N, C-alpha and C positions, 0 to 999 in steps of 0.2 A: 573641505579645507579652505581657510581664508587665504587669499593671496597677500603678498607683502605690499604695503603702501609706502613704508619708509624703511630705509636701511642706512645706518651710519657706520662707516668702516674705519677703524684705526684712527679715531680722532685724537689728536694730541694738541694741547694748547698750553703755551708757556708764557708766563709773565716774568718780569725781571726777578731772577733768583728763585722762582717757584714754578714747578711743572704741575699745573692745575688738573690737566687731563693727560693720561698716558695710555695711548692705544685703546681707547674705549670704543666698543661696538654696541649698536642697539638696532633691533629689528622689531617693527610694529606692523601687525597685520591689519588689513582693511576691516573696519567695523568691530574693533576690539578696544577694550579699556586696558591700557598697559601702564602699570604702576612703576614709578621710579623711586626707589628707596635708598637711603644712605644717611650717614651722620651729617651734621652741619659741617660744611667745608669739604665734603667728599667730592664735590664737583658736579652735582645735579644741575644747579642753576647755570653753571658755566656751559655745560653740554647743551642746555636748551637755548642759551644765548648764541651758541654756534649754529644750532639748527635754525633759529629764527632770523639770523642775519645781523643780530646786534654786534657779534664779532664777525666781520665780513670775510668772505672767501679770500684766502691768501694770508690771513692772520693766524691760521691753524693748519696743521697737517691732517690728511685723511680725506675721505670722500663721503658725500651725501647724495643718496639717490632717493627721489620721490616719484612715486608712480612709475618706477623703472626707468627714470631719466636722471642723468647727472645734474646736480644743482650747484650753482656758484652764486649764492646770494650776496649782493653788495650792500644790503641793508634790510631793515624789517619790512619795507614796502614791497620788496621783491618776494619775500616769503609769503606775505599776505596775498599777493597776486596769485600765488599757487594754491591758496586755501589753507595755509598753515597759520593759525592764530594762537598767540600766547596771551594768557591772562596772568599777570604777576600778582604776587601776594599783596603788595601795596596797590590798591585799586587806582586806576588812572582815569578817574572821573572828575569833572569840574563841578563843584558843589552848587554854584550859583547859576548853572545852566540847567535846562529842562532835560527830562529823559530823552526826548526826541533829539534835542541838540547834541547831547552826548553821544547817542548811538551813531549819528551821521556826521560827527565832527571830523572834518578832513575828508569826508566821503559823501558830501552833500548831494541831495537830489535837486539838481539845479539845471536851468537852461539859460545860456548866455549870461551866466553869473548871477541869476536871480533864483533864490531858493523856492522850490515848489512846496509850500507849506501843507496844503491839503494832501499831497502825495506823501510827504514826510510823516504827517500824523497818522495817515492810513497805514502806511508800511510799519510804523512804530507800533501801532495797535496790534497788528498781526504778529509781530515779533514778541511783544509782551505776552500775548495770549499763549504763544508757543512755549514760553518759559514759566507760565503760571502766574503772571502778575496782572492785576486788574486796575492798576493805577492809570490815570489819564496821561497821555504822552507829554502834556505841558507841565506835569509835576516837577518841581525842582529836586535835584538829587539830594540836597541837604535835608529834605523832608523825609527821606527814606532811611530805614535802619540798614545796618551793615549787610544783613542777609539779602535784602531786596537789592541793594547796590550790587552785590555779587551777581545776582540774576540779570541786572541791567548790563553788566559786563559781558555776560554770556549772550544776551540778545544782540549786543553790539558785534560779537563774533559771528553770530548767525547772519547778520546783515551783509557780511563779506563772503557769503557762500563758503563757509568753513568745511574743509575736508578732514583736517587734523587739528583737534583742539588741545592745547597744552594748558593745564591748570596747575599753578604753583601754590601749594598750600591753600586751596580754595576754602577750606572749612576752619582754618586756624582761629578766626575771630567769630565763628558762628556758634550759637547754642545748638543743642542736639536736634531740635525739631527742624531748624533751618538747614543743618547739615544733612539730615535725612532727605529733605526735599531736593537738595542739590544733587545728592548721589542718585536719587530716583530719576532726576532729569538726565544725568549721564547715561543711565541705563536706557532711557527713551531714545537718546541720540544714537546709542549703539544699535538699537533696533532699526533705526533709520539709515544705518550704514556709515555713520560718522565715527571716525577713530578718535580716541582720546589718550593723552599721556597725563597721568595723574601723579603729581609729586605730593606726598603726604607723609607726615610723621605719625598720623593716627592709624596704627596698623589694623585696628578693628574695621575701619572704613575700607582700607586696602583689601582686606580679606573678603569683605562683603561684595565688592563690585569688580575686582580685577580679574582679567582673563590670563594675564601674564605679569610677572614681576621681574624687573631687572634691578639688581643691587649693585651700587657703586661704593667702593671703599678706597679712600686715599687716592682718588683720581683714576682708579682702574675699575673696569667692570668685572666683578667677581663671580656673578651667577645670574642666570635667567631661569625663572621657575614658571612652569606651565601649570596653572591652577586647575586645568581640566584633566590632566594626566596623573596628578598626585595630590593628596591632601596636604596643603601648605599651612603650617601653624605659625603663629606670631613668633614662637621661639626659633623656628627655622630662619625667618627673616632677620631677627635680631642677631642671631649667630653670624650670619653672613655680613651684616652691617658692621658689627663691632669686632668680628674676628674671634669671638669667644662666647661661651654660653653665659646667659644671665638668668640663673635659676630663680632669683628674686628680683622683681622689678623695683621693689622699694627696700632700701637697706634697713636691717633690723636695728632697733634701739630699745634699750630697757629704760623706760621713763624714770627719772628721779625728780619728781615734781615737788617744788619747795613752797615758799611763802607767796602770798598774793603780791604780784608785781604791778600789774596795770589794772585799774578799776575805773570804768566809765559808767556814769549813772545819769539818767534823765537827759540823754543827748538828743537834741532836736535841731534840725537843719531845714531852712527854707531854700527854695530854688533861687539861684543868683539873679535871674531875670524876671521870673514870675513871682511877685511878692506874696501872692495869695496861695501859692502852691508849696505845701510842706513835703519835703523829700524824705527826711529821716524822722521817725516818730518814737520818741521816748526810749531810746536804745540803752540797755544796760549790758556791759561787756566786761568780763573778767579774764585775765591771763595770769597764770602763776609762773614763777621762775622755773625754767626747765621744761615748759609746756609748749606744745605746738597746737594751736587752736585754729580750726578751720571755719570759714564762712562759706556756706553753700547757698545757692539760689540761682534762679534764671537770670539771663541778661536783662537789665533794667530793674532788677529788684532793689537796687540801692547800695550794693556792696562797695563799688568804687567810690560812690559819693560819701559813704560813711568813712572810708579810709582816708580820702583826701581832706575831708572836713576835720578829722582828728589831727592830720599832719599840717599844723600851722594854719588851719582854716583856709586851705588852698582851694576849697570848693564851698559854695553856699553863702548864705547871709542870715542874719538874725539867729546866729548859732547860740544855743544855751545848753547848760549841763556842766557837770564837773568831771575832772580827770584827776585821779590820784596815782602816784607812782611810789611804790613801797609805803603806802599809807599817807603820803604827803601830797596835798593838792598842788598841782602844777599848772602853769600858764602856758598854753599851747597856741596862743593867739596869732603868732607868726611862725613861718618856717624856721627862722633862726632860733626862736625860743623852743620850738619842738625839738630841733636837733640838739640844742644845748641841754635839754632835759632828757636826752637819751632816746628819742623816738626817731626812727628812720622809716622811709617809705620807698619801696621799689615799685615804680609805676608799671601798669600793664602795657604802656606805650613807650618802650625803651627808646625808639628812634626819635620821637617828637619831644618827650618829656624827661627821659632818663639819661641821655647822653648828648654831648656836643660832637656830632658825627665827624666834623672836619678837623677835630683835635685828636691828639695822640692818646694812646692808652695811658701814658704817664700823666698827662694833664687831667684826664677824666678820673683817674684813680684817686687823686688827692683833692678833688674839687670840693668835697663836702667837709674837708678838715684841713684847710690851707694853713691854719695855725700850727699844725703838727709838723710842717716842713718849712716853716719860716721863722725868722727872728727879726723883731722890730719892723715888721711889715715887708721884709725882703725874703723871697723864697730862696732856700738853700737848694741849688740844683742837684748837688750830690745826694743830699738827704731825700729829695723827691724821687730821684731815680732809684735809690735803694728801696724805698717803700714800694714803688711800682713793681720792681723786680721781685720783691718778696711776695706780693699778691699774685703776680703772674705765675710764680712757681706754686704757691699754695693752692690756687684755684685751677691750675693746669690750663691756663689761657694759651691756646695754640697760636703762637705768633713768633716770628723770628726776632722781634725787637719791641720794646715798650714804646719806641718812637713810631711804630706803625699807626696810621690813622684808623680810628674806630670804624669808619664807614667801610673799610676794606675787610672787616672781620665777618665771619659767619654769625648767624643769629645766636647760636649757643655761646660763642665766645663774647659777643656783645653783652649778653646777659650776665656773664661772669664779670665783665668790667663794671657793670652797674652794681653788682653785689660787692665787688672790691671797694667801690667808692663808699658805700654805706658801711661796710665792715670796718674800714679805716676810720670812720667817724665814731667807732666804739659805742654803738647803741645799746641800750638796755632792752628795748623792744623793737623788733623788726617786723614791719608790715609788708607782706609780699603779695602783690596783686598780679595774678596769673603769671607766676614766676617761670613756668616752663612752656609758655605759649610759643608755638612755632619752632620748637627745637626737638632734636632727635632723642631717641631712648638712651643713648650713651651719655649725652650731655645732661639729660634729665637725671640720670642716676647720680652723676657728680653733684648736681645742685641739691638733690635730696640728701646726699651725704653731708653737704655743707650745712643744710638746715638742721640735721641731727647733731652735728658738731656744736652749733650755736646753742641748741637746747641742752646739750651735755655741759656746756659752759655756764649754764644758769640763766641764759637769755630767755626772753619770752618771744615767741614767734606767732604772728597772726597770718594765716595763709588763705587767700581768696583764690578759688579755682572753679572753672566751669567743668572740669573733668572730675566727676564723682569718684572714680577709682583712685585718683590721686589723693583726694581728701581722705578716703577710707584707708588708704595705705600709709598715710603719713601722720594723721592727726590723733591727738589724745582726746580731743573733745571737738564737737562740731556744732556751731550755731547754724540754724536754717533761716534764711532771710526771704521775705516776700513783701513787696510793695512798701519798702522802707521800714519794716518792723521785723523783729525776730519772731518767727512763727513757732520756734521750739529749739530744744538743745538736746544733743545726744552724746553719750560717752562713746569714745572711739570704738570700743569693743562691742558696743550694742548697735552701732549704726549700720545701715545698709542703704543701697540706692532706693529700694522700695519705701523704706521709712522716711527718707529725705523727701522723695516726691510726694508721698502722702501728706506730709506736713505742709508742703507748698500748696498742694491742691486744696487742702481743707482749711487753709488759713483764713 
């Protein structure tokens, strides 16, 4: 029997007007992988911020015991000193510094203020080998892909003699191969006696590696499941997360596909900085009214580059090809022209490109169609509030007020605000790039329902996703993309993960 390394008892955390955590308890055994599941806004990240000292002792009620000792962390430095290391979903690496500099930033191997670079590079090499990276310690972070950056973050944690590793959505931005490598690494750490807390919405990954699962709903801990004592299904986890059964992960829709809506032909795009490098090769794409069309492909296949180049040429140079909307050739050479012609794009990076985080829900909702809430260039505050309230209700954005700043919302609710912004622009074609990345199954279902409603209204939807089950569950037709070209096309009812991967591999 494993002994307990961490116990959190009766944790209650209140913000002005909101009780984020209500008497939450969590127990983690030494050398286990403990998954923490719950909908966006359930309180998972808040609980981990309490544990890591981001919310200091005295700002919450309850008790934290680590290695059977009471803890009163005044900040994150205190928790790290005890061996509790948290890796946030947004990686905290400096792109223009080297791997070695990032790993030991703030924890330099130095004597009398002088960094010992030979020791730093030697130790970095050992840590990189431990996480399976072969890059030289002097390599700049900006030269690495997201998957390798995630491993650098873990190497950084190992440099601090980690005893309890907390990972918040570590695979949200990773493709399947990188996700599998990271999960295998967690299993290796488990064998070495390191405990981990894994926050993830990918329940198949949770089921694969977790020894125990704690589910939090609406700020309270509702269940703890021991994966070794009973067979835990994804349905069991979902039921505890949302408080109800979800027999169907994807809402049913009877397609009513109409006339050709969007037609792209001969679309070619060159890299914005490397003039000799062609990124998109002679793409032809068709979307009918009432149709949900998927684009599958591995990370780096060109899916986002295609979407952004179509949306006002916001990516690329020397772009050529034609775009027709309802048979009429349209000019999409700027974002304004794309929006005016009925094209909308929900970016995969909602925090950097989709939202103004320090602005309110109200301001973000009307941003793409200010003309709809203004007269003679002056915004009608009453009309703007009415529009924001309508979309808050229609998309079930969980917030006490449309005057709430978007930065304070959960990921799922932020995504709904992005959707609100573009739905208010009244598009004919909506391009969705990873629309459910980093959000929970309950919020996913709501977004899937919105997609189906748009299709039922005769809109065309293009859906880019790294999650193949999502494409298979939602799309009427799927294009398979590889190295900037379409490798094939499948009808939704004929598609399978095996067929999609075969097209990618054999392209």
